[in-house]
C-alpha positions in Angstrom: -19.6 40.2 33.3 -16.6 41.8 31.7 -15.8 45.5 31.6 -17.1 46.9 28.4 -14.7 49.7 26.6 -16.5 52.5 25.1 -16.1 53.0 21.4 -15.0 56.7 22.1 -12.2 56.0 24.4 -10.8 53.4 21.8 -11.5 55.7 19.0 -9.4 58.4 21.3 -6.5 56.0 21.7 -6.3 55.1 18.1 -6.6 58.8 17.7 -3.7 59.8 19.8 -1.3 57.0 19.0 -1.8 57.7 15.4 -1.1 61.1 16.0 2.1 60.6 17.8 3.8 58.3 15.3 2.8 60.5 12.2 4.9 63.4 14.5 7.9 61.0 15.0 8.2 60.7 10.9 8.1 63.9 9.7 11.6 64.7 8.0 14.0 67.6 8.7 13.2 68.7 5.2 9.4 69.3 5.7 9.8 70.9 9.6 8.8 74.6 9.8 11.4 77.2 10.6 11.0 79.5 13.5 9.1 79.3 17.1 6.3 77.0 17.1 2.7 78.4 17.2 1.7 76.6 20.6 -1.7 78.1 21.0 -5.0 77.1 19.9 -8.5 78.5 20.5 -6.3 80.4 24.1 -5.0 77.2 24.9 -1.4 77.0 25.0 -0.5 73.2 25.3 2.4 73.8 27.0 1.1 76.4 29.7 -2.8 76.8 30.1 -4.1 74.6 33.0 -7.6 73.3 33.2 -8.4 76.0 35.5 -7.5 78.8 33.1 -9.2 77.2 30.4 -12.4 76.7 32.4 -12.1 80.4 33.4 -11.7 81.1 29.6 -14.5 79.0 28.5 -16.7 78.0 31.2 -18.0 74.8 32.4 -17.0 71.7 30.1 -20.3 70.1 28.5 -18.3 66.7 29.3 -15.5 65.3 31.0 -13.7 62.0 29.7 -11.4 59.8 32.0 -9.0 58.3 29.6 -7.4 55.5 31.3 -3.6 54.5 31.5 -3.2 52.2 28.3 0.7 51.2 29.0 1.1 52.6 25.0 -0.5 56.1 25.9 -0.3 57.8 29.3 -4.1 58.0 31.0 -5.3 61.4 31.6 -8.5 63.8 30.9 -10.4 65.1 28.0 -12.6 68.2 28.8 -14.8 68.6 25.9 -17.0 72.2 25.1 -19.8 72.5 22.5 -20.5 76.0 21.6 -21.9 77.6 18.5 -21.8 75.0 16.2 -18.1 74.4 17.5 -16.7 71.2 19.4 -13.6 71.9 21.5 -11.5 69.0 23.6 -8.7 70.3 25.8 -6.4 67.0 26.7 -4.6 66.3 30.0 -2.2 63.3 30.5 -1.6 61.9 34.2 -4.7 64.2 35.3 -4.0 66.2 38.4 -7.6 68.3 38.3 -7.6 71.4 37.3 -4.2 71.9 37.9 -3.3 69.7 34.6 -1.7 71.7 32.1 -2.8 70.8 28.7 -0.6 68.9 26.0 -3.9 68.8 23.3 -6.1 71.2 21.8 -8.3 70.1 19.1 -11.5 72.1 17.5 -13.8 71.2 15.1 -17.1 73.6 12.9 -17.0 75.0 9.8 -15.7 79.1 11.3 -14.3 80.7 14.4 -15.7 82.1 16.6 -15.1 84.7 19.3 -11.1 83.1 19.0 -12.2 79.3 19.4 -10.9 77.9 16.6 -8.0 79.6 15.7 -4.6 79.4 16.3 -2.0 81.7 18.3 -0.9 83.1 14.7 -4.6 83.2 13.2 -5.2 80.7 11.5 -8.7 79.4 11.9 -11.6 77.4 10.7 -12.9 77.9 7.6 -9.2 78.8 6.2 -8.1 77.6 3.2 -4.5 75.8 2.1 -3.4 79.8 0.5 -4.4 81.0 3.9 -2.1 77.8 5.7 0.9 78.6 3.2 0.7 82.4 3.7 0.6 82.0 7.9 3.0 78.8 8.1 5.1 78.9 4.8 5.4 75.8 2.6 7.3 73.3 5.1 4.9 70.9 5.6 3.5 67.6 5.0 0.4 67.0 2.8 -1.7 63.8 3.2 -4.8 63.1 1.0 -7.6 61.2 2.9 -10.7 59.6 1.9 -13.6 61.6 0.4 -11.7 64.7 -1.1 -10.0 65.2 2.2 -6.4 66.6 3.2 -4.6 66.5 5.9 -1.8 69.2 6.6 0.9 68.6 9.3 2.9 71.5 10.5 5.9 70.5 12.5 8.6 72.3 14.4 12.0 71.3 15.5 10.6 71.1 18.9 7.7 68.4 17.9 4.9 70.5 18.5 2.5 69.4 15.8 -0.1 70.9 14.5 -2.7 68.9 12.1 -5.1 70.8 10.0 -7.7 68.5 8.1 -9.4 70.6 4.8 -12.9 69.3 4.1 -14.0 68.3 0.0 -14.4 71.8 -0.5 -10.7 72.7 0.5 -11.6 74.7 4.0 -10.5 73.6 7.3 -13.0 71.8 9.3 -10.4 70.6 12.1 -7.3 71.7 13.7 -5.3 69.7 16.5 -2.5 70.9 18.0 -0.2 68.8 19.7 2.7 69.4 22.3 5.7 67.4 22.4 5.3 64.2 23.6 9.0 64.0 24.9 
């Protein structure tokens, strides 16, 4: 009997690989100036441990072990669903609650109780003009299917913020990724 890989793990793998590849390709002329924004939903993707995140958000709704594939290091995803929001905090080479997050990702229509806000105050439900006001003009804009838009803000330290706007022009998905190097 062959072991089966769950579709969610496969989707996560391709999501992580495509995110890392896109992050490496942003040209210098489009990189944001100044210090990187390293916080999403109160999670600093360079400093926050799983223990600290659980202390803020409570026990996760789901914990998913991600196998080491050779291309992507194994780790663990911690998922919370609260008040119409979904939040995932990811770790590499998991060491339990002492692991440090390298990625935070949130979905929803509006930020609630700081869940869904970046460290600089951009949140779910914001528009392109809000993104420009907070992060400036240096970014990559990509048109996706069904009228959606992906905005990539990347700093010189390779910290990358992905903002996804729905067909009405409002952010409904934010992904903050620490440098992979």
